[in-house]
C-alpha positions in Angstrom: -14.3 -31.3 3.6 -13.7 -29.1 0.6 -11.5 -26.0 0.6 -14.3 -23.5 -0.1 -16.3 -24.9 2.8 -13.3 -24.7 5.1 -12.7 -21.1 4.0 -16.4 -20.3 4.7 -16.1 -21.7 8.2 -12.9 -19.7 8.8 -14.5 -16.5 7.6 -17.5 -17.1 9.8 -15.3 -17.6 12.9 -13.4 -14.4 12.1 -16.7 -12.5 11.7 -18.1 -13.8 15.0 -14.8 -12.9 16.8 -14.8 -9.4 15.3 -18.4 -8.8 16.1 -18.5 -10.1 19.7 -14.9 -9.6 20.8 -13.6 -6.6 18.9 -10.6 -6.2 16.7 -8.2 -7.8 19.2 -10.2 -11.0 19.2 -10.3 -10.9 15.4 -6.5 -10.7 15.2 -6.1 -13.5 17.7 -8.5 -15.8 15.8 -6.7 -14.9 12.5 -3.3 -15.6 14.0 -4.3 -18.9 15.6 -6.1 -20.0 12.4 -2.9 -19.3 10.4 -0.8 -21.3 12.8 -3.3 -24.2 12.6 -3.2 -24.0 8.8 0.6 -24.1 8.8 0.8 -27.0 11.2 -1.8 -28.9 9.2 0.1 -28.3 6.0 3.3 -29.5 7.7 1.6 -32.6 9.0 0.1 -33.4 5.6 3.5 -33.1 4.1 4.9 -35.9 6.3 6.2 -33.6 9.0 8.4 -35.1 11.6 9.1 -34.0 15.2 12.8 -34.2 14.4 12.3 -31.5 11.8 11.0 -29.1 14.4 13.9 -29.9 16.8 16.5 -29.4 14.1 15.0 -26.1 13.1 15.3 -24.8 16.7 18.8 -26.1 17.0 19.9 -24.4 13.8 18.4 -21.1 15.0 20.5 -21.2 18.2 23.8 -21.3 16.3 
């Protein structure tokens, strides 16, 4: 699926959330979409579960 097509789908999802659910739903859909995008980029880059564990261990120190 091409990037413009994915952007169109994301925009339509945000529009539906904003129209039917209000501004709070719009923000929730936008935040979850951003999280999904970040996780997808991480997985495409060869992400590893150990990377996540190490990041949490470093933040506790």
